[in-house]
N, C-alpha and C positions, 0 to 999 in steps of 0.2 A: 591941392591933397584928396586923394580918393576917398570915397564914403566908404565905409564897412557896411557892406551886402548881409543882411541877418537872412537864413534860411527860414523858409516858412516853416519848416519842419521843427525847429527849435521851440517855439511857445507851445507846440502841440506836444512834444515830448515834454517839457516841463509840466503841463497839465496832467500828462500821464503819470509821471513821477508822484505829483501831489495827490493826485488820486491812489497811488498805491500805496502811500503812505496813510493815506486816510483809511484805507480798508484795513492795513496791517494795525492800526490803533484800535480800530473797530474790532477786529479780531482779538485782542488782547483783553478787551472789555471783560469778556466772561471768567477768565482768570483773576481780574483785579475784583470782581464782585465779593465772592469769599473774604478777600483780604480787607473790603470795606465793612463787610458784616461782623467778619471775628477778630477784628484789629482795631481799626479807626473807630469804629462805633462804641465799642466797650470802653476805649479809651477815653472818649468824649463823654460817655456815661459816669465814668468814675470821677472825670475832672469835675463835671455839673454837680454831683451828690458831696461833694469835698467842701462845698458851700452851703451846705443842707444839714440840718438834724433830722434824721429820718431813724426810724427802727424797724423798717420793712414793713409795719402794718399800719399805721396812721397816716396822715399825708405830710410830704416832706414839708418842713419850714426852712426858707433861707435864713442863714446865721452870718453871713457875710465871711469874715476871715476868723472865726471865732474856733473852728477846728484846728487851724493852724497856730493859733496863738495856745492853745492847749497844749498841741503837741511840742512847742518848744518849751513850755514847762514839766512835761512828763519824764521825769526822771527814769521810770522802766523803759521807756522807747529810746532814750538815749544809752542806756544799759545795752539795748539790744543791738544797738549800732555798733558799739564797743567791742561786742562779742560776735559780730559779724564780722569784724575787723581783723580781732584775735583768731577766729576761726580760720578766714580766709588767709591770712598771713603765714600760719603754723601749717596750714594744708600747703600752699606754694613752695616755702622753705624746704618742706621735706619731701615732696611728690615731685617737682621739676626736677632737681637734681640727682634724685633716686633713678627717676626713668630715664635721664640721659643717659647717667652711667651704665644701667641695665641694657640699654640700647646699644650703647658703643661696646659693650661684653659680648652680647649676640651677633652684633656688625662684624666683629674682629673673629668670630666664628667659635662654638662652644656645642660639645656632642649632645645632642636632643633639644638644641635650642627651639627648633620649630613646637616642640612639645612644651617646654617652660613658656613660650612667649603665648601659647593658647592659654594655659593656665592663669598666667597672670592678667590674661584679657577678659577670661570667663566673668569676674565680679562686674565689670561693666555691662555685662548683657542682662544682669539682674536690675529689676526695679531699685532705687534707692531706699523704698518704703519698704521691699522685702529685705534689703540688706540691713535695715535697722531693726525688724523683727528678729532676724537670726542670730544678731549681736548683742540684743536684750536677754535671749536665754544664754547663750556664751557667755556674760559678763555677768551675770547675775551672782549676787554676794553669797546666796546660800543654794548651793545644788549646781552653780553653774560649772561646765567643763573647765573653764579656764581656771577658776580657783580651786576646782578639785585637784587639777594638775600641778599646781602652784603648791598647795598645800601637801600633797601626794608625795611630791618630789623632794620637799623639805625647802625648797626656796623660801616660802615664807610661813609664818608660824600662824598666822590669822587670815581669814578671807580679805581681799583687797574689797573696797567699796568703790570698783569703777565708777558706777553711774550714781553713788551716793553722795558725793560731795563735788562742790562748784568746780574745784580745780582738777580733778580726776575726771570727771565728767566731761568737760572740754577737750582735756588730752585724749580722752576716750573717743569722741567724737572726731577729733582731728585725725588720731589713727585708723579708725574706720573709714574715713572718708579717703584718706591717702590710699587705702587699701581697694576701695571700690573704682577709683579713677585712676590708679597708676599704670594699668593695661592699656588703656587706650592711648595716652600720652606716651608710652614706651613704642608703640606701634606706629604713632605720628613721627617721632623722633628717628625710627629704624627705616621708614619709609624715606625721609628725608635723606638719610645715609647711604640708601642703595643708591641716590643718584650722584653720590661723589664719583669722580672719575678713578678707576683703579691706579691710571699712570701716576697720579699723585700720590696715592699711599706707598706705592712700590720705590718712587723715587725718594720718599721720605725714610723707608726702610731702609735703601740702599744707601743713605747718607748717614745712617746708624740712630735716627730718631725712634725713641721708645713709645710705648703705646700712650704715656702723659703727655708726651712732646707732640705727637701725632694729633690726638684730641685738642690739646691747647692750639696749636696753631696751623692746623689744617681744618679739622673736622668742625670745631665750634665756629669759625667765620664763616665756612661756608654752609652751616646748618642755621646762620642766623633768621632768614625769612621764617623757616619752620619753627623755631624757638618762639618768635614773636607772636605768630598763631596760638601755639600751644599756651602762652603764657597769657594770652588775651582772653582764649576761651575758659581758661581756669578761673580767671580773676572772675568774670562773669557768672560762670556756674556757681563759683563759692559764695558771691554776694546774693544770688538768686536761691539760696539753698532753703528747702522748706522740708521736703518729705523725709529726709534721713533724720534730720534734728526731730521732726515731728514724733516718728516712730521710735527713736533711739532712745530719746532723754526728755522729749515735750517739753522742752525749754528749762526744763529743772537740773538740779533741785534749787528752789528759789531763786527762779529768773538767771541761774550761772551759765547756762547755754542757750537761754532766749534770743534768738537772731530776728531780724527785723520781720521776716515775712511769717515766721509762727506767732509773730506778739502783734501783728494786724490781723492776722486770722482769728485771734479771740474775740476781736470785735465784729467781724463779719459772721462767725458761724459757731461760736461757742456755746452749746446748749444750755450751760448753766445759768446765764444771763441774758437779757433784752440785748438783741443786736444794736449796735451804735454804727450803721452803715457809714454815715457822713463822716465820722471821725475815723472810720476805717480806711474810707476812700482817699482822704487827707494824707494818712499813713502812705497808702500804696502810692500816691502821686510821689510824695518824697523820696520814698523808696526806690522807685524807679528812676527818679532825678539823680539821686545820688550811683547809681549802677550806669546811669548814662555818663555823667561826669567823669568818673573814674575812668571809664572804658576810653571815652574821647581825650581825656588827659594822657593815657598810656599810649595812645595812637600818635599823639602830637609830640610826644617826648621822644616816641621813635622815630618819627619824621625827621626832626630838628638832628636828631643824632645821625641819621642816614645824609642829612644834606650837609653835614658838619665834616662827615670823612673825606 
């Protein structure tokens, strides 16, 4: 049996490739430094302080799991978690189907569709904090344009307390959230529909399929990857909601619209009380874990569903 003779160039070529890989990793280092500075280090800082008792002025004192034990018994915190779930579920149930239907209407063709899409997208350009401030003015009980319109037209006898009661405030928050984010989801669905081959739609039309049948049997199955992305982005966005809630309701009335991140904000920065940074850090870690678990669970459910098909 003849022995295989290796070319002397092979080790040299392997060393050259290893050197190239090392240089490539070294060139990635400058782009990783900001990530380390602004992402990993704050997370580590937050985790470390979650085991401390610190008000930002005196020296931190290690308390072990005391902050987490306090969180377990904090009814206001779990009310904020429940409100976050209500807000997220309410938005998703309305926003995703509405964006899908409107995208399909524009996809099938409507006069002035580009103008309408632009109008629906414009709220997404605004900061959520600005959106909240605008709707505080619009939904005021006294002198608010919406109440003036409703009472002036005779639709209601007395002004509605949109932001004055827990139920109506949460419903208003959901409605404003849908208005602010509907446009971006509509455009994502519309972009996905534009990739569907025209031959499939023409064949369905020739076979007598109506708009509903075409949407159900052709558009929705082909749009599944886009739908998964839209739902995931919306889930993460609603769970991390802060600025819209802070400016529109500030968690009121009586904690009826308090969500996770507005609640922990009060222990970090609320000027009326001494900061409780250790407890706020524990709440922040827990909120991030909740967001991560729900996101990963959603991805796993989708992956198992695709593998089962």
